C-alpha positions as CSV (number, residue, x, y, z in Angstrom):
1,L,102.6,144.7,131.8
2,Y,102.8,143.4,135.4
3,E,102.0,140.0,134.1
4,V,105.0,140.0,131.8
5,A,107.1,141.4,134.3
6,L,106.2,138.6,136.8
7,Q,107.3,136.1,134.3
8,G,110.7,137.6,133.6
9,D,112.5,137.6,130.3
10,Y,112.8,134.4,128.0
11,W,115.5,133.0,130.7
12,G,113.2,134.1,133.6
13,K,115.4,137.0,134.6
14,P,113.9,140.3,135.6
15,F,113.8,143.2,133.4
16,N,115.9,145.8,134.9
17,F,114.8,148.2,132.1
18,P,112.7,149.9,131.5
19,K,111.9,150.9,135.0
20,L,108.6,149.8,136.5
21,E,107.3,153.2,137.9
22,N,104.2,153.1,140.0
23,G,102.5,156.5,140.5
24,I,100.8,156.6,143.9
25,S,97.9,159.3,143.3
26,P,94.8,160.0,145.3
27,E,92.3,158.5,142.9
28,F,94.1,155.4,142.2
29,F,95.4,154.4,145.5
30,N,92.1,152.8,147.1
31,S,90.4,149.6,147.6
32,E,89.0,149.7,144.1
33,Y,92.4,149.1,142.6
34,D,93.7,146.5,145.3
35,D,94.1,143.8,142.8
36,L,96.2,145.9,140.5
37,W,98.4,147.2,143.3
38,L,98.8,143.6,144.5
39,E,99.9,142.5,141.1
40,A,102.5,145.1,141.3
41,H,103.7,143.8,144.6
42,K,104.0,140.2,143.3
43,V,106.9,141.6,141.1
44,V,108.2,143.5,144.2
45,A,108.2,139.9,146.2
46,K,109.8,137.9,143.1
47,F,112.4,140.5,141.8
48,G,112.3,143.8,143.8
49,T,112.3,145.9,140.4
50,P,109.3,148.2,140.7
51,Y,109.6,151.7,141.9
52,F,106.9,153.8,143.6
53,D,106.3,157.6,143.1
54,N,104.3,158.9,146.0
55,M,102.5,161.9,145.2
56,M,100.3,161.7,148.3
57,P,102.4,164.4,150.6
58,A,101.1,167.7,150.2
59,Y,104.5,169.2,149.2
60,R,104.5,167.0,146.0
61,G,101.7,169.4,144.7
62,Y,99.7,166.8,143.1
63,G,97.1,168.0,140.5
64,K,98.7,171.4,140.3
65,G,101.2,170.9,137.6
66,V,103.3,168.1,136.1
67,S,106.3,166.3,137.4
68,C,109.0,164.0,136.2
69,Y,110.3,161.7,138.7
70,Q,112.6,159.4,136.7
71,C,116.2,158.6,135.9
72,C,117.6,158.3,139.4
73,A,115.1,159.7,141.4
74,Y,115.5,163.3,140.1
75,C,112.3,165.4,140.2
76,F,111.4,168.2,137.6
77,V,108.5,170.1,138.5
78,E,106.3,172.8,136.5
79,T,103.1,174.5,137.7
80,P,101.0,177.2,136.3
81,E,102.8,179.4,139.1
82,S,106.2,178.7,137.7
83,S,105.5,178.8,133.9
84,E,103.4,181.5,132.3
85,D,102.6,179.5,129.2
86,F,101.8,176.2,131.4
87,E,98.3,175.7,129.7
88,E,100.0,176.1,126.1
89,K,102.6,173.6,127.0
90,L,100.3,171.0,128.6
91,Y,98.3,171.0,125.1
92,F,101.0,171.6,122.8
93,I,99.8,174.8,121.6
94,D,101.8,176.3,119.1
95,G,104.1,173.4,119.4
96,K,104.8,174.5,123.0
97,H,105.9,171.7,125.4
98,F,107.6,171.0,128.7
99,T,111.4,170.5,129.0
100,M,112.5,169.1,132.2
101,G,116.0,168.3,132.8
102,S,119.5,169.6,134.1
103,W,122.3,171.3,132.5
104,Q,124.9,170.1,134.8
105,V,125.1,168.4,138.3
106,I,127.9,169.1,140.8
107,S,127.9,167.4,144.0
108,L,129.3,168.7,147.2
109,N,131.4,166.8,149.5
110,L,129.6,167.4,152.8
111,P,131.9,165.7,155.3
112,R,134.7,167.7,154.1
113,I,132.6,170.9,154.8
114,A,132.3,169.5,158.4
115,Y,136.1,169.0,158.6
116,K,136.7,172.5,157.6
117,A,134.0,173.7,160.2
118,N,135.3,171.5,163.0
119,G,131.9,171.9,164.8
120,N,131.4,175.7,164.1
121,D,127.7,176.1,162.9
122,T,128.6,179.4,161.2
123,K,131.8,178.0,159.4
124,L,129.4,175.0,158.3
125,F,127.1,177.4,156.5
126,E,129.6,179.7,155.2
127,E,131.8,177.0,153.5
128,A,128.7,175.5,151.9
129,K,127.7,178.8,150.4
130,R,131.4,179.2,149.1
131,L,131.1,175.8,147.4
132,M,127.8,176.9,145.9
133,D,129.2,180.0,144.6
134,L,131.9,177.8,143.0
135,A,129.5,175.5,141.5
136,V,127.7,178.6,139.8
137,E,131.1,179.6,138.4
138,I,131.2,176.1,136.9
139,F,127.8,176.1,135.8
140,K,128.8,179.2,133.5
141,V,131.4,177.8,132.0
142,K,129.2,174.8,131.0
143,R,126.5,177.0,129.5
144,K,129.1,179.0,127.4
145,W,130.6,175.5,126.0
146,M,127.0,174.5,125.4
147,D,126.1,177.5,123.6
148,V,129.1,176.9,121.2
149,M,127.9,173.2,120.8
150,I,124.2,174.3,119.9
151,K,125.5,177.2,117.6
152,Q,127.9,174.7,115.7
153,N,124.9,172.3,115.2
154,R,126.9,169.6,117.5
155,I,123.5,168.5,119.4
156,P,121.3,167.8,116.5
157,F,118.8,165.6,118.2
158,A,118.0,168.0,121.0
159,T,118.0,171.0,118.8
160,Q,115.9,169.5,115.9
161,R,112.6,171.2,115.0
162,P,109.9,168.6,114.3
163,L,107.2,169.4,111.7
164,D,103.8,170.3,112.6
165,P,101.6,167.4,111.5
166,R,98.8,169.9,110.6
167,T,100.7,172.7,108.9
168,R,103.9,170.7,107.9
169,Q,106.0,173.8,109.3
170,K,109.0,173.5,111.4
171,G,107.9,173.5,115.1
172,R,110.0,174.7,118.2
173,P,113.1,172.8,119.0
174,A,112.5,169.5,120.9
175,V,114.8,170.8,123.9
176,D,114.0,174.5,125.3
177,F,117.4,174.7,126.9
178,D,116.3,177.9,128.8
179,E,114.0,175.4,130.8
180,L,116.8,173.4,131.9
181,V,117.9,173.6,135.7
182,Y,121.3,173.6,137.3
183,T,121.9,171.1,140.1
184,I,123.7,171.0,143.2
185,G,123.9,167.6,144.7
186,L,124.7,166.5,148.3
187,V,126.9,163.6,149.3
188,G,127.8,162.3,152.8
189,G,125.1,164.2,154.9
190,N,125.4,161.4,157.5
191,E,129.2,161.6,157.9
192,M,129.0,165.5,157.9
193,A,126.3,165.3,160.9
194,Q,128.7,162.6,162.5
195,W,131.9,164.9,162.4
196,H,129.8,168.0,163.4
197,T,127.8,166.4,166.2
198,G,129.6,163.2,167.2
199,Y,126.7,161.2,166.1
200,Q,125.4,159.6,163.0
201,L,121.6,160.4,161.7
202,H,120.3,157.2,163.5
203,E,122.0,157.9,166.8
204,S,120.9,161.4,167.7
205,R,118.2,164.0,167.0
206,E,121.0,166.6,167.0
207,A,122.5,164.9,163.9
208,V,119.3,165.2,162.0
209,K,118.9,168.7,163.0
210,I,122.3,169.9,161.8
211,L,121.7,168.3,158.4
212,I,118.2,169.8,158.2
213,R,119.6,173.2,159.2
214,L,122.3,172.8,156.7
215,I,119.8,172.0,153.9
216,L,117.9,175.0,154.8
217,E,120.5,177.5,154.7
218,M,121.7,176.2,151.3
219,Q,118.0,176.4,150.0
220,K,117.9,179.9,151.4
221,Y,121.2,181.1,149.6
222,K,120.1,179.0,146.4
223,K,117.2,181.5,145.9
224,E,119.7,184.5,146.3
225,L,122.0,182.7,143.8
226,E,119.1,182.4,141.2
227,A,118.1,186.0,141.7
228,R,121.8,187.2,141.3
229,H,122.7,185.1,138.3
230,G,119.4,184.6,136.6
231,I,119.4,180.8,136.6
232,K,117.3,178.0,138.0
233,I,118.9,175.8,140.7
234,A,117.9,172.5,142.1
235,L,119.1,171.5,145.3
236,A,118.9,167.5,145.4
237,R,120.6,164.1,146.7
238,T,122.7,162.9,143.6
239,P,122.9,159.2,143.0
240,A,126.5,159.5,143.5
241,E,127.3,155.7,142.6
242,S,130.9,156.4,142.1
243,T,131.2,160.0,143.9
244,A,130.4,158.8,147.3
245,Q,133.5,156.5,147.0
246,R,135.6,159.4,145.2
247,F,135.0,161.8,148.0
248,A,136.0,159.5,150.5
249,I,139.2,158.7,149.0
250,A,140.0,162.2,148.1
251,D,139.8,162.9,151.9
252,L,141.9,159.9,152.8
253,L,144.7,161.0,150.4
254,T,144.6,164.7,151.6
255,E,146.9,165.5,154.4
256,E,144.7,168.2,155.6
257,F,141.6,165.8,156.1
258,R,143.1,162.3,156.4
259,A,142.9,161.9,160.1
260,K,139.5,163.3,160.1
261,A,138.2,161.0,157.2
262,E,139.8,157.9,158.7
263,K,137.1,158.1,161.4
264,M,134.2,158.9,159.4
265,V,134.6,156.9,155.9
266,K,132.4,153.7,155.8
267,G,133.6,150.5,154.6
268,D,137.0,148.5,154.9
269,L,139.4,151.1,155.8
270,I,142.4,149.0,156.5
271,R,142.2,147.2,153.1
272,A,141.4,150.2,151.5
273,K,144.6,152.0,153.0
274,Q,146.6,149.0,151.9
275,M,145.4,149.4,148.4
276,L,145.9,152.9,148.1
277,I,149.6,152.3,148.8
278,E,149.8,149.8,146.2
279,G,148.5,152.4,143.8
280,K,144.7,151.1,143.3
281,K,142.1,153.7,142.7
282,D,139.0,151.7,143.3
283,V,139.0,150.8,147.0
284,P,136.2,149.6,149.4
285,V,135.5,152.9,151.2
286,Y,132.7,155.3,150.8
287,Y,130.5,158.2,152.4
288,S,126.7,157.6,152.8
289,N,124.5,158.6,149.7
290,G,122.9,162.1,150.1
291,T,120.7,162.4,153.3
292,H,120.6,158.6,153.9
293,V,120.9,156.9,157.1
294,Y,124.3,154.7,157.1
295,V,123.3,151.6,155.3
296,G,124.7,149.7,158.0
297,A,122.7,151.0,161.0
298,K,120.9,148.5,162.9
299,T,117.9,150.6,163.4
300,S,114.2,149.6,162.6
301,L,112.5,150.2,159.3
302,I,110.0,152.3,160.9
303,E,112.9,154.5,162.8
304,K,115.0,154.8,159.4
305,M,111.8,156.0,157.7
306,D,111.0,158.6,160.4
307,I,114.4,160.0,159.8
308,E,114.7,160.0,156.2
309,Q,111.2,161.3,155.4
310,K,112.2,164.7,156.9
311,F,114.5,165.6,154.0
312,F,112.1,164.6,151.0
313,P,110.2,168.0,151.4
314,L,113.4,170.0,151.9
315,L,115.2,168.9,148.5
316,N,114.2,169.5,144.7
317,G,114.2,166.0,144.1
318,G,116.9,163.4,143.9
319,N,115.8,161.7,147.0
320,M,114.9,158.0,147.3
321,F,114.0,155.7,150.3
322,H,115.3,152.2,150.4
323,V,113.9,149.0,151.9
324,W,116.6,146.7,151.8
325,L,114.5,143.2,152.0
326,G,115.8,140.3,154.1
327,E,113.3,137.7,153.1
328,A,113.8,135.5,150.2
329,N,110.2,135.0,149.8
330,P,108.4,138.3,151.1
331,D,104.7,138.3,151.1
332,P,103.2,140.5,148.5
333,E,100.2,141.5,150.7
334,A,102.4,142.5,153.7
335,L,104.7,144.5,151.0
336,Y,101.6,146.2,149.9
337,K,100.4,146.9,153.3
338,F,103.6,148.7,154.0
339,T,103.4,150.6,150.9
340,Q,100.2,151.9,152.1
341,R,101.9,153.0,155.3
342,I,104.5,154.7,153.5
343,A,102.2,156.6,150.9
344,T,99.6,157.7,153.5
345,Q,101.7,158.5,156.8
346,T,105.0,159.7,155.5
347,Q,106.6,162.5,153.5
348,I,108.6,160.0,151.3
349,G,107.9,160.9,147.7
350,Y,109.9,158.0,146.0
351,Y,110.9,154.7,147.3
352,A,111.7,151.0,146.0
353,Y,112.0,147.6,147.6
354,T,115.5,146.0,147.0
355,K,115.7,142.1,146.9
356,D,119.4,140.5,146.2
357,L,119.1,138.0,143.3
358,T,121.3,135.0,142.4
359,I,121.0,134.3,138.7
360,C,122.4,131.0,137.4
361,N,124.0,131.2,134.1
362,D,123.9,127.5,133.6
363,C,120.3,126.4,134.6
364,G,118.8,130.0,134.6
365,M,117.3,129.9,138.1
366,V,116.7,133.1,139.9
367,T,117.0,132.7,143.6
368,S,117.3,135.1,146.7
369,P,119.5,136.0,148.6
370,L,123.0,136.1,147.3
371,H,124.5,132.6,146.7
372,E,128.1,131.5,146.0
373,Q,126.6,128.7,143.9
374,C,123.2,127.8,142.5
375,P,120.7,126.2,145.1
376,N,119.2,124.3,142.0
377,C,121.9,122.8,140.0
378,G,125.0,123.3,142.3
379,S,126.9,125.5,139.4
380,Q,129.3,128.3,140.8
381,N,128.8,130.1,137.3
382,V,126.3,132.6,139.0
383,E,125.8,136.4,138.8
384,W,124.6,138.6,141.4
385,W,122.0,141.2,141.0
386,S,120.8,144.0,143.1
387,R,119.9,147.9,143.1
388,I,123.1,150.0,143.3
389,T,121.3,153.0,144.1
390,G,118.7,154.0,141.6
391,Y,118.7,150.9,139.5
392,Y,119.1,147.1,139.4
393,Q,122.4,145.8,137.8
394,A,124.8,143.0,138.1
395,V,127.0,143.3,141.0
396,S,130.0,142.6,139.0
397,G,129.8,146.0,137.3
398,W,129.8,148.0,140.6
399,N,133.0,149.7,142.2
400,E,134.6,148.1,145.2
401,A,133.0,150.8,147.6
402,K,129.4,149.7,146.3
403,K,130.2,146.1,146.6
404,K,131.2,146.6,150.1
405,E,128.2,148.6,150.7
406,L,126.0,145.7,149.5
407,F,127.3,143.6,152.3
408,D,127.3,146.4,154.8
409,R,123.5,147.0,154.2
410,Y,121.4,146.2,156.9
411,R,118.3,144.2,155.5
412,T,114.9,144.0,157.4
413,L,111.8,141.7,157.2
414,V,108.5,143.0,156.0
415,G,106.7,140.1,155.9
416,S,107.3,136.4,154.9
417,K,105.2,133.9,153.1
C-alpha cells in the first residue's frame, strides 16, 4: 500500500483519499517492524498524507475493546463494560454488530462563553452548562425528526436488513440507531482562555488550567445529562473548518460582543471588517480550533506538544495534534524518531505531519512548499494542497479564514535530508 502511495497517482500527485491510517499498538511498534514504519514515514516526508492513531497511552484502553478513530479524528469506543453484548457483536453472533457514530454534532462557541463570564469562573461554568442544556433540547428535536424519517423508510441504506448468508433470513438493521451518541463540540478554547485569563495557551499555565477546568466541569455535567435524559453524549473537539470562522464573524457582528471579539479573533481583522461592511460573508477571521494552541504561536514543537497532549485524555475523541512541517525535504528517519517520541512519551492519541504542496497542472511536478509558479517549468498554472484540519484538499476550496490560517501557521523543522 505504501509503495503505491509513495509513487502517487498517474500524475504523481498524492492520494488524499482513502486516508492512510497507521495504528500504533504495543505489539507492532517495535524494532521488528522498523522497515515498515520507515516506509510509512517516507510517504510522510514526500506528501504528508498519513495519519497516526496512537493506542499506546493508557486512556486509549488498547486491548480492552474496539475503537473507531476516523472521519476528522472522532473517536468512538465500545468495551465489555460499556456493552452487555460486546462478545456477540465482536463475532457477529445472531447478526449483532457494532454501530459507532453520532446522531448530531453541536459545537459551542467557547470565546462567547468567556465574554459573558467576564473573568468569573462560576459564570463561565454556568454558561457552558446552559448551552449544554440547549444542545440536549436540539438533540431531542433531531431524534424526533429522525424517528419520523426511519418510520417512513426515508433512510433505506442505514435501515436495510442484510440477509444472513447461512439462514438466508433477514438479519438486524445495518445501523443500530440506539447505539449512536450525541456530540457536543468545542471551538475556540485558546481564545476563551485568553479572554478569561489575559493569556493564550502557549503564554501561561493559568490559561491551560482554566481550559482544563472548564472541560472537567463539562464532562461532569455531561454525565448528569446522560442520566437525566437517557442518552449517550460525547464531548469532543469538532473539526470546525467553517464553524471557527462563523463563530468569530457572529461575535464581530453582535454589538454585545464586538469590542471583545475584536481583541480575540485571529486573522486579518482590518480586512475582514471592511469586507463585512461590503456585505461579504466569507472573511479572513477565525477562532482557534478546539483545544489547539494558536497556529501562529512561535513556540517550539515540544512546548506545543506538552500543552496539547493534556487535553486528549479529557475529551471523548475528536482531538488531533498537528505538526506543520517547515522543510521541503524532511528526513523520513527523523520523522520516525519523532513519531516514536510522540507515541511513547505523550498522551497524544491522533496526529499527522502536514506538508504544504505545490502541484503544477502543466508538467505535473509536485514540490514543496507553496510556490506561485512551478519551480520545474515556470508555469503559474499551479494548485496548492495542504491539510485543512482533518484531511488534505486543494487550498482553492478553502474559506477565507482557513486560507489566512494557512499563512499564519508556524512551521517547524523536524529533520531535513
